Backbone as numpy.savetxt, mean C-alpha at the origin, in Angstrom:
# Nx Ny Nz CAx CAy CAz Cx Cy Cz
45.29 23.07 -53.30 45.31 21.88 -52.46 45.25 22.25 -50.98
46.00 23.30 -50.65 46.00 23.73 -49.26 44.62 24.20 -48.83
43.91 24.87 -49.73 42.56 25.37 -49.43 41.59 24.21 -49.26
41.73 23.19 -50.11 40.85 22.01 -50.02 41.07 21.29 -48.70
42.36 21.14 -48.30 42.65 20.47 -47.03 42.06 21.24 -45.86
42.11 22.56 -45.93 41.56 23.39 -44.85 40.05 23.22 -44.75
39.40 23.15 -45.93 37.94 22.94 -45.94 37.58 21.61 -45.31
38.34 20.56 -45.67 38.07 19.22 -45.12 38.31 19.21 -43.61
39.32 19.89 -43.15 39.64 19.94 -41.74 38.54 20.63 -40.96
38.00 21.68 -41.53 36.91 22.41 -40.88 35.63 21.61 -40.86
35.48 20.72 -41.82 34.25 19.94 -41.91 34.20 18.80 -40.92
35.38 18.41 -40.39 35.41 17.25 -39.48 34.53 17.41 -38.24
34.55 18.54 -37.55 33.67 18.69 -36.39 32.21 18.54 -36.75
31.80 19.02 -37.90 30.40 18.90 -38.31 30.02 17.45 -38.51
30.96 16.66 -39.07 30.70 15.24 -39.27 30.56 14.54 -37.92
31.42 14.91 -36.96 31.39 14.28 -35.63 30.08 14.56 -34.91
29.45 15.71 -35.17 28.21 16.07 -34.50 26.98 15.52 -35.22
27.15 14.98 -36.39 26.01 14.49 -37.14 25.49 13.19 -36.55
24.22 12.84 -36.88 23.62 11.60 -36.42 22.85 11.80 -35.13
22.32 10.72 -34.54 21.57 10.81 -33.28 22.51 11.13 -32.11
22.06 11.92 -31.19 22.87 12.28 -30.03 21.97 12.43 -28.79
22.25 11.64 -27.77 21.44 11.67 -26.54 22.01 12.70 -25.56
21.11 13.40 -24.88 21.50 14.32 -23.81 20.48 14.19 -22.69
20.95 14.27 -21.46 20.07 14.12 -20.30 20.25 15.31 -19.37
19.14 15.94 -19.04 19.18 17.02 -18.06 19.38 16.40 -16.67
20.46 16.74 -16.00 20.74 16.24 -14.64 20.68 14.71 -14.57
21.65 14.02 -15.12 21.63 12.55 -15.13 21.77 11.91 -13.75
22.19 12.67 -12.74 22.29 12.14 -11.37 21.31 12.91 -10.49
20.35 12.20 -9.92 19.35 12.82 -9.04 19.68 12.47 -7.59
19.95 13.48 -6.77 20.25 13.30 -5.36 18.97 13.55 -4.56
18.42 12.48 -3.98 17.18 12.63 -3.21 17.43 12.98 -1.74
18.69 13.17 -1.38 19.00 13.58 -0.01 18.89 12.44 0.97
18.11 12.64 2.04 17.94 11.62 3.07 16.48 11.25 3.20
16.20 9.98 3.21 14.84 9.49 3.41 14.86 8.38 4.45
13.67 8.04 4.96 13.57 6.92 5.89 13.33 5.62 5.13
13.88 4.57 5.67 13.71 3.26 5.06 12.23 2.92 4.92
11.86 2.41 3.75 10.48 2.04 3.49 9.76 3.01 2.58
10.32 4.19 2.37 9.68 5.17 1.51 10.09 4.96 0.06
9.25 5.43 -0.85 9.51 5.35 -2.28 9.85 6.73 -2.80
10.90 6.80 -3.60 11.31 8.04 -4.24 11.06 7.90 -5.75
10.51 8.94 -6.34 10.23 8.93 -7.78 10.86 10.16 -8.43
11.44 9.96 -9.59 12.06 11.10 -10.30 11.91 10.89 -11.80
11.68 11.98 -12.51 11.57 11.93 -13.97 12.84 12.51 -14.59
13.61 11.67 -15.27 14.78 12.11 -16.02 14.32 12.59 -17.40
14.79 13.75 -17.83 14.43 14.29 -19.14 15.52 13.92 -20.14
15.13 13.16 -21.15 16.06 12.71 -22.20 15.75 13.46 -23.49
16.79 14.00 -24.13 16.60 14.78 -25.36 17.47 14.22 -26.48
17.02 14.42 -27.69 17.83 14.12 -28.88 18.36 15.44 -29.42
19.66 15.67 -29.22 20.27 16.92 -29.68 21.02 16.72 -31.00
20.85 15.55 -31.62 21.49 15.28 -32.91 20.60 15.71 -34.07
20.99 15.27 -35.27 20.22 15.63 -36.45 19.63 14.41 -37.15
19.57 13.28 -36.41 18.95 12.06 -36.94 18.14 11.40 -35.82
17.17 10.54 -36.17 16.34 9.91 -35.14 17.17 9.13 -34.10
16.84 9.34 -32.83 17.47 8.60 -31.73 16.58 7.41 -31.39
17.13 6.22 -31.54 16.35 5.00 -31.33 16.78 4.32 -30.03
15.80 3.97 -29.20 16.09 3.20 -27.99 16.14 1.73 -28.39
17.32 1.15 -28.29 17.55 -0.17 -28.87 17.11 -1.32 -27.98
16.88 -1.06 -26.70 16.36 -2.09 -25.79 15.79 -1.39 -24.56
15.12 -2.15 -23.71 14.53 -1.57 -22.50 15.64 -1.11 -21.55
15.40 -0.03 -20.80 16.40 0.40 -19.81 16.62 -0.70 -18.76
17.85 -0.77 -18.28 18.22 -1.74 -17.25 18.41 -1.00 -15.94
17.90 -1.58 -14.84 18.03 -0.94 -13.54 18.70 -1.87 -12.55
19.38 -1.29 -11.55 19.96 -2.09 -10.48 18.93 -2.34 -9.40
19.22 -3.24 -8.47 18.28 -3.70 -7.45 17.66 -2.54 -6.68
16.33 -2.61 -6.50 15.62 -1.59 -5.73 15.08 -0.46 -6.56
15.44 -0.45 -7.84 15.02 0.65 -8.71 14.23 0.09 -9.89
13.17 0.78 -10.28 12.38 0.39 -11.44 12.12 1.62 -12.30
11.79 1.39 -13.56 11.44 2.50 -14.44 10.14 2.18 -15.16
9.40 3.22 -15.44 8.19 3.06 -16.24 8.59 2.80 -17.69
7.66 2.27 -18.46 7.93 2.01 -19.88 8.22 3.32 -20.60
9.14 3.27 -21.54 9.43 4.45 -22.35 8.18 4.86 -23.13
7.80 6.12 -23.10 6.59 6.55 -23.81 6.69 6.44 -25.33
7.92 6.37 -25.85 8.12 6.18 -27.29 9.48 5.53 -27.50
9.64 4.88 -28.64 10.88 4.17 -28.94 11.84 4.98 -29.79
11.37 6.07 -30.38 12.20 6.90 -31.25 11.98 8.37 -30.91
13.09 9.11 -30.79 13.03 10.56 -30.61 13.56 11.22 -31.87
12.74 12.06 -32.47 13.19 12.83 -33.62 14.11 13.96 -33.13
14.94 14.51 -34.00 15.81 15.61 -33.60 15.02 16.73 -32.91
15.50 17.15 -31.76 14.84 18.22 -31.01 13.77 17.73 -30.05
13.36 16.47 -30.14 12.31 15.95 -29.25 12.91 15.51 -27.92
12.02 15.39 -26.91 12.43 14.92 -25.59 11.34 14.06 -24.98
11.69 13.32 -23.94 10.71 12.53 -23.19 11.16 12.44 -21.74
10.23 12.00 -20.88 10.55 11.79 -19.47 10.61 10.30 -19.18
11.68 9.88 -18.56 11.82 8.50 -18.09 11.65 8.53 -16.58
10.53 7.95 -16.10 10.21 7.99 -14.67 10.84 6.80 -13.98
11.70 7.08 -13.00 12.37 6.04 -12.23 11.87 6.05 -10.79
11.76 4.88 -10.19 11.26 4.73 -8.82 12.25 3.91 -8.00
12.56 4.39 -6.81 13.45 3.67 -5.90 12.67 3.31 -4.64
12.64 2.02 -4.31 11.99 1.54 -3.09 13.09 1.31 -2.06
13.05 2.08 -0.99 14.13 2.04 0.00 14.00 0.92 1.02
12.97 0.10 0.92 12.81 -1.02 1.86 14.03 -1.92 1.82
14.61 -2.18 3.00 15.78 -3.04 3.08 17.11 -2.33 2.91
17.10 -1.02 2.69 18.34 -0.28 2.48 18.67 0.65 3.65
18.04 0.45 4.79 18.26 1.32 5.93 19.72 1.36 6.37
20.22 2.58 6.67 21.59 2.76 7.12 22.62 2.77 6.02
22.19 2.91 4.77 23.12 2.84 3.66 23.05 4.07 2.76
24.21 4.47 2.25 24.27 5.43 1.16 24.08 4.63 -0.12
23.14 5.01 -0.95 22.82 4.20 -2.11 23.06 4.97 -3.41
23.38 4.20 -4.42 23.45 4.72 -5.78 22.77 3.69 -6.66
21.61 4.03 -7.17 20.86 3.13 -8.02 20.91 3.63 -9.46
21.37 2.76 -10.34 21.61 3.19 -11.71 20.56 2.68 -12.68
20.35 3.48 -13.70 19.49 3.13 -14.84 20.34 3.26 -16.09
20.45 2.21 -16.86 21.22 2.25 -18.09 20.25 2.35 -19.28
20.48 3.36 -20.09 19.63 3.63 -21.26 20.42 3.30 -22.52
19.84 2.48 -23.38 20.52 2.01 -24.58 19.91 2.67 -25.82
20.78 3.29 -26.63 20.31 3.98 -27.84 21.29 3.71 -29.00
20.92 4.26 -30.13 21.78 4.14 -31.32 22.75 5.31 -31.46
22.94 6.08 -30.37 23.93 7.16 -30.39 25.32 6.52 -30.53
26.02 6.75 -31.63 27.31 6.08 -31.82 28.37 6.53 -30.82
28.22 7.73 -30.26 29.17 8.24 -29.30 28.88 7.75 -27.88
27.61 7.43 -27.61 27.22 7.01 -26.25 26.09 5.99 -26.33
26.38 4.76 -26.74 25.33 3.75 -26.87 24.69 3.36 -25.54
25.42 3.56 -24.45 24.87 3.29 -23.11 25.03 4.54 -22.27
23.90 5.10 -21.83 23.90 6.29 -20.98 23.49 5.89 -19.58
24.28 6.25 -18.58 24.00 5.86 -17.20 23.37 7.01 -16.43
22.18 6.76 -15.89 21.50 7.70 -15.00 21.59 7.14 -13.59
21.41 7.97 -12.58 21.55 7.47 -11.21 20.66 8.24 -10.24
20.21 7.51 -9.21 19.52 8.10 -8.06 20.40 7.81 -6.86
20.77 8.86 -6.13 21.68 8.70 -5.01 21.11 9.36 -3.76
21.54 8.89 -2.60 21.09 9.48 -1.34 21.36 8.55 -0.19
20.90 8.97 0.99 21.09 8.17 2.22 19.74 7.71 2.73
19.68 6.43 3.11 18.44 5.85 3.65 18.62 5.67 5.16
17.87 6.44 5.91 17.96 6.36 7.37 17.13 5.18 7.87
17.66 4.38 8.78 16.90 3.23 9.28 15.58 3.68 9.93
14.53 2.93 9.68 13.24 3.24 10.29 13.25 2.82 11.76
12.47 3.52 12.57 12.30 3.12 13.97 11.33 1.95 14.04
11.24 1.36 15.23 10.46 0.12 15.39 9.00 0.29 14.98
8.43 1.49 15.19 7.02 1.70 14.90 6.78 2.20 13.48
7.83 2.45 12.72 7.71 2.97 11.36 7.89 1.83 10.36
6.90 1.64 9.50 6.99 0.52 8.57 6.53 0.92 7.17
7.05 0.22 6.21 6.64 0.44 4.83 5.19 0.06 4.63
4.53 0.71 3.68 3.13 0.39 3.37 2.97 -1.07 2.97
4.04 -1.68 2.48 3.98 -3.07 2.07 3.51 -3.99 3.19
3.95 -3.71 4.42 3.61 -4.58 5.54 2.11 -4.55 5.83
1.50 -3.37 5.72 0.06 -3.29 5.94 -0.69 -4.02 4.83
-0.29 -3.81 3.59 -0.97 -4.50 2.49 -0.90 -6.01 2.65
0.24 -6.51 3.11 0.42 -7.95 3.27 -0.54 -8.51 4.32
-0.85 -7.72 5.34 -1.68 -8.20 6.45 -3.13 -7.73 6.38
-3.46 -6.89 5.43 -4.79 -6.30 5.37 -5.82 -7.30 4.86
-7.00 -7.25 5.43 -8.12 -8.11 5.01 -9.41 -7.31 5.13
-10.48 -7.90 4.66 -11.80 -7.29 4.75 -12.64 -8.12 5.71
-13.12 -7.49 6.78 -13.94 -8.17 7.78 -15.38 -7.70 7.61
-16.27 -8.62 7.23 -17.63 -8.24 6.85 -18.66 -8.91 7.75
-19.50 -8.10 8.36 -20.64 -8.55 9.16 -21.86 -8.56 8.24
-22.43 -9.74 8.01 -23.51 -9.86 7.03 -24.89 -9.80 7.68
-24.96 -9.44 8.95 -26.26 -9.33 9.63 -26.95 -8.01 9.27
-28.09 -7.77 9.87 -28.84 -6.55 9.59 -28.13 -5.34 10.19
-28.40 -4.14 9.70 -27.79 -2.94 10.29 -28.10 -2.79 11.78
-29.30 -3.20 12.18 -29.67 -3.09 13.59 -28.83 -4.03 14.45
-28.62 -5.26 13.97 -27.79 -6.21 14.71 -26.34 -5.75 14.74
-25.87 -5.20 13.63 -24.50 -4.70 13.57 -24.31 -3.55 14.56
-25.27 -2.63 14.62 -25.17 -1.49 15.52 -25.14 -1.93 16.98
-25.83 -3.01 17.29 -25.88 -3.49 18.67 -24.56 -4.11 19.11
-23.91 -4.84 18.21 -22.64 -5.49 18.55 -21.97 -5.98 17.27
-20.69 -5.76 17.17 -19.94 -6.25 16.00 -18.46 -6.34 16.35
-17.71 -7.03 15.52 -16.28 -7.16 15.74 -15.55 -5.88 15.37
-14.54 -5.56 16.13 -13.75 -4.36 15.94 -13.15 -4.34 14.54
-13.40 -3.25 13.80 -12.86 -3.10 12.47 -13.71 -3.70 11.36
-14.88 -4.27 11.72 -15.75 -4.86 10.70 -16.58 -3.79 10.00
-17.01 -4.10 8.79 -17.98 -3.28 8.09 -19.26 -4.09 7.92
-20.37 -3.41 7.75 -21.65 -4.10 7.65 -22.15 -4.11 6.20
-22.27 -5.31 5.64 -22.92 -5.50 4.34 -23.93 -6.63 4.52
-25.20 -6.32 4.69 -26.20 -7.37 4.90 -26.17 -8.41 3.78
-26.50 -9.64 4.13 -26.42 -10.76 3.19 -27.10 -10.46 1.87
-28.29 -9.87 1.92 -29.06 -9.62 0.69 -28.40 -8.58 -0.23
-27.49 -7.79 0.31 -26.82 -6.76 -0.49 -25.40 -7.16 -0.88
-24.94 -8.28 -0.37 -23.54 -8.64 -0.50 -23.09 -8.83 -1.95
-23.86 -9.55 -2.73 -23.45 -9.86 -4.11 -23.21 -8.60 -4.93
-23.99 -7.56 -4.69 -23.84 -6.33 -5.45 -22.75 -5.43 -4.88
-22.74 -5.26 -3.58 -21.80 -4.30 -2.97 -20.36 -4.81 -2.92
-20.18 -6.11 -2.95 -18.82 -6.65 -2.89 -18.06 -6.33 -4.18
-18.77 -5.98 -5.23 -18.12 -5.68 -6.51 -17.23 -4.44 -6.43
-17.40 -3.66 -5.39 -16.55 -2.49 -5.21 -15.18 -2.81 -4.62
-14.96 -4.09 -4.29 -13.70 -4.49 -3.67 -12.91 -5.42 -4.59
-11.58 -5.39 -4.50 -10.77 -6.27 -5.35 -10.98 -7.74 -4.98
-10.92 -8.61 -5.98 -11.14 -10.03 -5.70 -9.87 -10.75 -5.25
-8.81 -9.97 -5.02 -7.56 -10.56 -4.54 -7.41 -10.46 -3.03
-8.33 -9.77 -2.37 -8.19 -9.54 -0.93 -8.81 -10.69 -0.14
-8.23 -10.98 1.02 -8.79 -11.98 1.93 -10.04 -11.40 2.59
-11.13 -12.14 2.56 -12.40 -11.66 3.12 -12.85 -12.62 4.21
-13.11 -12.09 5.40 -13.71 -12.86 6.49 -15.16 -12.40 6.64
-16.09 -13.36 6.66 -17.50 -13.06 6.82 -18.02 -13.73 8.10
-18.95 -13.06 8.76 -19.51 -13.67 9.95 -20.95 -13.22 10.15
-21.67 -14.06 10.91 -23.01 -13.73 11.40 -23.10 -14.28 12.82
-24.31 -14.55 13.32 -24.41 -15.04 14.70 -23.91 -16.47 14.86
-24.28 -17.35 13.93 -23.99 -18.78 14.11 -22.99 -19.32 13.09
-22.72 -18.64 12.02 -21.81 -19.11 10.99 -22.49 -19.76 9.81
-23.78 -20.09 9.94 -24.47 -20.80 8.86 -24.62 -19.93 7.62
-25.15 -18.73 7.79 -25.37 -17.87 6.63 -24.04 -17.32 6.09
-23.10 -17.14 6.97 -21.80 -16.66 6.52 -21.14 -17.69 5.61
-21.35 -18.98 5.90 -20.82 -20.03 5.03 -21.47 -19.97 3.65
-22.77 -19.72 3.62 -23.46 -19.56 2.34 -22.91 -18.35 1.58
-22.65 -17.28 2.32 -22.12 -16.07 1.70 -20.73 -16.32 1.12
-19.88 -17.05 1.85 -18.54 -17.34 1.37 -18.59 -18.17 0.09
-19.47 -19.18 0.05 -19.62 -20.01 -1.14 -20.05 -19.16 -2.34
-20.97 -18.23 -2.10 -21.44 -17.36 -3.17 -20.31 -16.48 -3.71
-19.51 -15.92 -2.81 -18.44 -15.04 -3.24 -17.35 -15.81 -3.99
-17.04 -17.02 -3.54 -16.05 -17.82 -4.25 -16.52 -18.10 -5.67
-17.80 -18.39 -5.85 -18.35 -18.61 -7.18 -18.27 -17.35 -8.03
-18.31 -16.19 -7.39 -18.22 -14.92 -8.10 -16.78 -14.53 -8.44
-15.82 -15.31 -7.98 -14.42 -15.02 -8.27 -13.62 -14.51 -7.09
-14.28 -14.35 -5.93 -13.58 -13.91 -4.72 -13.07 -15.15 -4.00
-11.97 -15.70 -4.50 -11.53 -17.03 -4.07 -10.98 -17.06 -2.65
-10.74 -15.88 -2.06 -10.23 -15.85 -0.70 -11.31 -15.49 0.32
-12.56 -15.68 -0.03 -13.66 -15.42 0.90 -13.81 -16.60 1.86
-13.88 -16.31 3.16 -14.00 -17.35 4.17 -14.97 -16.92 5.26
-15.74 -17.90 5.78 -16.67 -17.65 6.89 -16.00 -18.01 8.21
-16.33 -17.26 9.27 -15.84 -17.61 10.60 -16.71 -18.73 11.16
-16.12 -19.87 11.36 -16.85 -21.05 11.80 -17.53 -20.81 13.15
-18.85 -21.04 13.19 -19.59 -20.87 14.44 -20.03 -19.46 14.74
-19.58 -18.49 13.93 -20.03 -17.12 14.08 -19.72 -16.51 15.44
-20.50 -15.51 15.80 -20.28 -14.80 17.06 -20.60 -15.65 18.28
-21.47 -16.64 18.11 -21.77 -17.54 19.22 -20.52 -18.31 19.62
-19.86 -18.92 18.65 -18.64 -19.66 18.94 -17.53 -18.73 19.42
-17.44 -17.54 18.81 -16.43 -16.56 19.21 -16.57 -16.22 20.69
-17.79 -15.89 21.11 -18.01 -15.48 22.49 -17.79 -16.64 23.45
-18.15 -17.85 23.02 -17.95 -19.02 23.86 -16.47 -19.27 24.14
-15.62 -19.02 23.15 -14.19 -19.32 23.29 -13.37 -18.15 23.80
-13.75 -16.93 23.40 -12.91 -15.77 23.70 -13.62 -14.68 24.50
-14.82 -14.95 24.94 -15.57 -13.93 25.66 -15.90 -12.76 24.74
-15.76 -11.56 25.25 -16.10 -10.37 24.47 -14.87 -9.72 23.82
-13.83 -10.51 23.60 -12.61 -10.00 23.00 -12.91 -9.39 21.62
-12.57 -8.11 21.45 -12.72 -7.36 20.20 -14.18 -7.22 19.74
-15.14 -7.44 20.63 -16.54 -7.22 20.29 -16.94 -5.83 20.79
-17.48 -5.03 19.87 -17.92 -3.68 20.18 -19.42 -3.70 20.45
-19.84 -3.26 21.64 -21.26 -3.21 22.00 -21.74 -1.77 22.01
-23.06 -1.61 21.78 -23.61 -0.26 21.87 -23.77 0.13 23.33
-24.42 1.27 23.56 -24.56 1.78 24.93 -25.36 0.84 25.82
-26.09 -0.11 25.23 -26.88 -1.04 26.02 -26.05 -2.06 26.77
-24.77 -2.18 26.41 -23.90 -3.09 27.13 -23.86 -4.47 26.52
-22.97 -5.31 27.02 -22.78 -6.66 26.48 -24.03 -7.53 26.62
-24.13 -8.49 25.71 -25.18 -9.50 25.81 -24.66 -10.77 25.16
-25.39 -11.86 25.33 -24.97 -13.15 24.79 -25.64 -13.39 23.45
-24.87 -13.87 22.48 -25.42 -14.22 21.18 -26.08 -15.59 21.27
-27.15 -15.76 20.51 -27.94 -16.96 20.61 -27.87 -17.78 19.32
-28.03 -19.09 19.46 -28.08 -19.98 18.30 -27.10 -21.12 18.44
-27.19 -22.06 17.52 -26.32 -23.22 17.50 -25.16 -22.95 16.54
-23.92 -22.98 17.04 -22.79 -22.73 16.14 -22.74 -23.75 15.00
-22.50 -23.25 13.81 -22.46 -24.13 12.65 -21.27 -23.79 11.77
-20.87 -24.77 10.97 -19.82 -24.57 9.99 -20.38 -24.80 8.60
-19.50 -25.04 7.67 -19.95 -25.26 6.30 -18.81 -25.03 5.33
-19.18 -24.91 4.08 -18.18 -24.70 3.04 -17.43 -23.39 3.27
-16.14 -23.43 3.02 -15.27 -22.25 3.09 -15.30 -21.59 4.47
-15.45 -22.41 5.51 -15.39 -21.90 6.88 -14.00 -22.12 7.47
-13.56 -21.18 8.29 -12.26 -21.30 8.95 -12.44 -21.06 10.44
-11.55 -21.62 11.22 -11.58 -21.40 12.66 -11.28 -19.93 12.95
-12.02 -19.31 13.90 -11.76 -17.90 14.23 -10.31 -17.63 14.63
-9.62 -18.67 15.07 -8.22 -18.50 15.45 -7.38 -17.98 14.30
-7.77 -18.32 13.07 -7.03 -17.84 11.90 -7.05 -16.33 11.83
-8.19 -15.74 12.12 -8.29 -14.28 12.15 -7.56 -13.71 13.36
-7.74 -14.34 14.51 -7.16 -13.80 15.73 -5.63 -13.90 15.76
-5.07 -14.75 14.96 -3.61 -14.86 14.93 -2.97 -13.69 14.20
-3.80 -12.86 13.54 -3.28 -11.71 12.80 -4.32 -10.60 12.76
-4.96 -10.32 13.88 -6.03 -9.33 13.93 -5.44 -7.93 13.71
-6.03 -7.21 12.78 -5.53 -5.88 12.41 -6.61 -4.83 12.66
-6.22 -3.74 13.29 -7.11 -2.59 13.49 -6.40 -1.36 12.93
-7.11 -0.60 12.10 -6.55 0.61 11.50 -7.19 1.83 12.16
-6.35 2.71 12.69 -6.82 3.95 13.31 -6.38 5.11 12.42
-7.33 5.89 11.97 -7.08 7.04 11.10 -7.17 8.30 11.96
-6.05 9.03 12.08 -6.00 10.18 12.98 -6.22 11.51 12.26
-6.71 11.48 11.04 -6.97 12.72 10.31 -8.30 13.35 10.76
-8.55 14.60 10.38 -9.83 15.23 10.71 -10.99 14.46 10.08
-12.19 14.56 10.68 -13.36 13.81 10.16 -13.66 14.08 8.69
-13.44 15.31 8.21 -13.75 15.61 6.81 -12.83 14.83 5.87
-11.56 14.76 6.19 -10.62 14.00 5.36 -10.94 12.52 5.43
-11.30 12.04 6.60 -11.66 10.62 6.77 -12.89 10.29 5.94
-13.88 11.17 5.95 -15.11 10.92 5.19 -14.83 10.87 3.69
-13.88 11.66 3.23 -13.58 11.70 1.81 -12.92 10.41 1.34
-12.05 9.83 2.19 -11.34 8.61 1.79 -10.64 8.01 3.00
-10.78 6.70 3.17 -10.13 6.01 4.28 -10.07 4.52 4.01
-9.28 3.82 4.80 -9.21 2.37 4.67 -10.54 1.75 5.11
-10.94 0.71 4.41 -12.17 0.01 4.75 -12.07 -0.52 6.18
-13.05 -0.18 7.02 -13.07 -0.65 8.39 -12.26 0.16 9.36
-11.61 1.25 8.89 -10.77 2.07 9.77 -11.63 2.80 10.79
-11.01 3.13 11.92 -11.66 3.86 13.01 -11.07 5.27 13.04
-11.91 6.28 13.00 -11.46 7.67 12.98 -11.36 8.20 14.40
-10.15 8.57 14.82 -9.93 9.10 16.16 -9.05 10.33 16.11
-9.37 11.32 16.92 -8.44 12.40 17.16 -7.30 11.84 18.01
-6.06 12.22 17.75 -4.95 11.68 18.56 -5.17 11.80 20.06
-5.85 12.86 20.49 -6.07 13.03 21.93 -7.09 12.02 22.48
-7.86 11.39 21.59 -8.84 10.40 22.03 -8.25 9.01 22.22
-7.04 8.81 21.75 -6.47 7.46 21.73 -6.31 6.86 23.13
-5.80 7.59 24.14 -5.68 6.97 25.48 -7.01 6.44 26.01
-8.08 7.21 25.86 -9.39 6.76 26.34 -9.89 5.59 25.51
-9.66 5.63 24.20 -10.10 4.53 23.34 -9.41 3.23 23.72
-8.13 3.30 24.00 -7.39 2.10 24.42 -7.99 1.54 25.70
-8.26 2.42 26.66 -8.80 1.97 27.94 -10.18 1.33 27.78
-10.97 1.84 26.85 -12.35 1.36 26.69 -12.47 0.15 25.78
-11.52 -0.05 24.87 -11.73 -1.05 23.82 -10.71 -2.18 23.77
-9.58 -2.02 24.42 -8.55 -3.04 24.31 -8.27 -3.70 25.66
-8.11 -5.01 25.65 -7.76 -5.70 26.90 -6.32 -5.43 27.28
-6.00 -5.53 28.54 -4.63 -5.31 28.97 -3.73 -6.48 28.61
-4.32 -7.65 28.43 -3.55 -8.81 28.03 -4.33 -9.60 27.00
-3.63 -10.27 26.10 -4.29 -11.04 25.05 -4.12 -12.53 25.32
-5.16 -13.33 25.02 -5.03 -14.78 25.17 -3.89 -15.32 24.32
-3.37 -16.47 24.70 -2.30 -17.07 23.94 -2.75 -17.36 22.51
-1.90 -17.05 21.57 -2.22 -17.28 20.16 -2.93 -16.13 19.49
-3.27 -15.09 20.25 -3.94 -13.92 19.68 -2.91 -12.81 19.48
-2.88 -12.28 18.27 -1.96 -11.19 17.97 -2.74 -10.02 17.38
-2.64 -8.90 18.04 -3.30 -7.68 17.58 -2.25 -6.71 17.07
-2.44 -6.19 15.86 -1.57 -5.16 15.32 -2.41 -3.93 15.00
-2.03 -2.81 15.56 -2.73 -1.54 15.31 -1.91 -0.72 14.33
-2.55 -0.29 13.26 -1.90 0.57 12.27 -2.50 1.97 12.37
-1.65 2.96 12.49 -2.09 4.36 12.54 -1.77 5.01 11.19
-2.72 5.75 10.65 -2.52 6.37 9.34 -2.97 7.82 9.34
-2.31 8.60 8.50 -2.73 9.96 8.17 -2.20 10.25 6.76
-2.16 11.51 6.37 -1.76 11.83 5.00 -0.28 11.63 4.74
0.56 12.06 5.71 2.00 12.03 5.46 2.82 11.27 6.49
2.17 10.69 7.49 2.88 9.90 8.49 3.31 10.67 9.72
3.07 11.98 9.75 3.55 12.79 10.88 2.81 12.46 12.17
1.50 12.74 12.21 0.71 12.49 13.42 0.56 11.00 13.69
0.41 10.22 12.61 0.17 8.79 12.80 1.37 8.09 13.43
2.58 8.53 13.10 3.77 7.90 13.70 3.91 8.28 15.16
3.51 9.49 15.52 3.48 9.86 16.94 2.47 8.98 17.69
1.31 8.76 17.06 0.28 7.94 17.69 0.74 6.50 17.85
1.38 5.95 16.83 1.86 4.57 16.90 2.91 4.42 18.00
3.78 5.40 18.10 4.82 5.34 19.14 4.19 5.37 20.53
3.15 6.19 20.70 2.46 6.24 22.00 1.78 4.90 22.31
1.08 4.33 21.34 0.37 3.07 21.57 1.36 1.97 21.94
2.52 1.97 21.31 3.56 1.00 21.68 3.99 1.18 23.13
4.06 2.43 23.56 4.47 2.69 24.95 3.46 2.15 25.94
2.23 1.88 25.48 1.19 1.34 26.34 1.14 -0.19 26.30
2.09 -0.78 25.59 2.21 -2.23 25.60 1.56 -2.95 24.43
1.15 -2.23 23.40 0.49 -2.85 22.24 1.39 -2.76 21.01
1.22 -3.69 20.10 1.97 -3.65 18.85 1.31 -2.65 17.92
2.04 -1.63 17.56 1.48 -0.57 16.72 2.52 -0.10 15.72
2.04 0.28 14.53 2.93 0.77 13.48 2.24 1.90 12.73
3.04 2.68 12.04 2.51 3.70 11.13 3.10 3.46 9.75
2.39 3.95 8.73 2.91 3.86 7.37 3.87 5.01 7.14
5.12 4.70 6.86 6.07 5.75 6.54 5.58 6.53 5.32
5.45 7.83 5.49 4.96 8.65 4.39 3.45 8.70 4.29
2.75 7.98 5.16 1.29 8.04 5.23 0.57 7.56 3.97
-0.64 8.05 3.79 -1.45 7.65 2.65 -0.82 8.05 1.33
-0.01 9.09 1.34 0.67 9.49 0.09 1.55 8.37 -0.42
2.28 7.72 0.49 3.12 6.60 0.09 2.29 5.38 -0.28
1.20 5.15 0.43 0.32 4.02 0.08 -0.20 4.17 -1.36
-0.68 5.35 -1.69 -1.22 5.58 -3.03 -0.14 5.47 -4.10
1.06 5.88 -3.77 2.15 5.77 -4.74 2.41 4.31 -5.07
2.25 3.43 -4.08 2.48 2.00 -4.30 1.25 1.29 -4.86
0.08 1.57 -4.25 -1.09 0.73 -4.50 -2.33 1.47 -4.99
-2.21 2.75 -5.26 -3.37 3.49 -5.72 -4.43 3.57 -4.62
-5.67 3.28 -4.96 -6.77 3.36 -4.00 -7.17 1.97 -3.47
-6.26 0.99 -3.57 -6.53 -0.35 -3.08 -6.97 -0.31 -1.62
-8.17 -0.83 -1.33 -8.75 -0.93 0.01 -9.08 0.43 0.62
-9.19 1.46 -0.21 -9.64 2.76 0.27 -11.09 2.97 -0.18
-11.85 3.63 0.65 -13.26 3.88 0.34 -13.63 5.24 0.91
-14.86 5.66 0.70 -15.36 6.92 1.26 -16.58 6.63 2.11
-16.89 7.57 2.98 -18.06 7.40 3.85 -19.35 7.52 3.06
-19.26 8.14 1.87 -20.45 8.29 1.06 -20.84 7.02 0.37
């Protein structure tokens, strides 16, 4: 009897270890210090160290500001592992020490709820440093539908040229969720173009009422880029039409993107309509292209971008010192891609 009792006593630990058992490599991830507006991503490694299938009984739960990707599988066999990718968006958490938790639910009888965490300090962003979200919210596509020759002679700052006859095909390279402003000399053909795009599913396509003729009549040469031949007057009768908007709608939120990366990197990929400048060229560019004062109701925002936000944030801070509203994307294009992929990015090719 004594021997039997000893055998049973020795068997108890084995029974306690039987069944599914969850284990996590480093359940608390310390991301250190980041600036407000940046996104942190971490992959937690979850393992089944038991001798029975580990079943995830429901989706992981996260606290505010944190999200997780879908679990790649719902069951882990003994000895198997998976990565649970968690993302923390620091927007709105400036000046705070944060702890963002992820609760994982399984059929482990010893630990049905496993708590993972991302911890760190979020440093407040400076006035010129902003999350990529702000640029996406204000970004639009400005399209000049005239001929390449007319575009080269004069066009609006930050516009791209897609001639009317090529518009239906080339616009397919852009998302149909973006706001599109179209213009020509008088607004008549741009209205036709907007109607065509709306029928194609680009429901936010709009023509600038009256075109460049009306623009110049009301605002002079504000934000109009001329070639070496100098300014001239646009000709024609201003017209409106379907899906036309007053130019004031654009001018109330005019956005210019300056890309301060080397020309080779810019050619490989950049924001649609962005202007490529070496940081040392910015003072001269400001003097040549921007007015010292803006008419009432006109708001210009300059966004500076590069790969990681280093040079672009220096540039944005300088432009602000010259009296203009300027911002940089915290974390640069790397952070943009983490949030939005290649949305509104294109190549020179």
